[in-house]
N, C-alpha and C positions, 0 to 999 in steps of 0.2 A: 840782714843787718838789723840791729836793734835801733830804736829811735835815737838813743844817745849817740850812736855812730854817725848820725845824719847832721850833727852839729860840729862847727869849728870851736865855738865856745857856747856855754850854757850855764845858767845859774838860777837858783830859786831864792826868793826873798819872802819871809813870813810877813804877812800883813795883819794877821789877827790870830791870837792863840787864846783858847778858852779851856780851862781845866775844871772838871767836875769829878771828884773822887779819883778813880783810876782810869778815867777816859779823858782824852785830849783831842780837841778839834783845832786844826791849823788851816787857815785860809792863806794861800800863797800865790805869788805872781812869778812866772818864769819869763826869762828873757834870754835870747841867744842869737847867734849868727849861724845860719846853716852852711853846710859845705857848698851850697849853691850861691852863697854870698848874701842871701836875703836875711834881713833882721826879722825876728819873730817874737811876739809876746803871747803868752798863754797863761791860764789861771786854773786853779783847782782847790779842792778841799781834801785834806787827809784826816781820817779819824783813827786814832790810836787807842788801844786798850793796853794798859801797863799791868804786869803781874806783880805779885808780892815782893819779888826780888828786884823790882825796878826796871825790868827789861820789857821791851815791846813784845806783847803776846800776840796781838793781831793788828793789822793795818788795812784799812779800806781807803782806796784812793779814788776820788771822783774828779775827772777832767775829761775833756773831749780830745782824745789822742788823734782821732781822724783829722780834725781841723789842723792840728799842728803838723801832722805828716803831709797833708796836702800843701801847706805853705812851704815846707822844706823840699818838696818835689817840683816846685814851679820852675 
């Protein structure tokens, strides 16, 4: 099962976006309710590189997935 399948509801909110040239950094906060009924919050940073056509060329995501999974399995 993917981590998304462990949630009843989940959503991300951008807290900070910074653009330099063709690179974008996004700090975000996630909130959701697991299938186990527990509320969970988690956070991370995504780094995007945008190509000349305006499409996402690369995405690097930084967040602690293990902490989120542990909370969803309690």
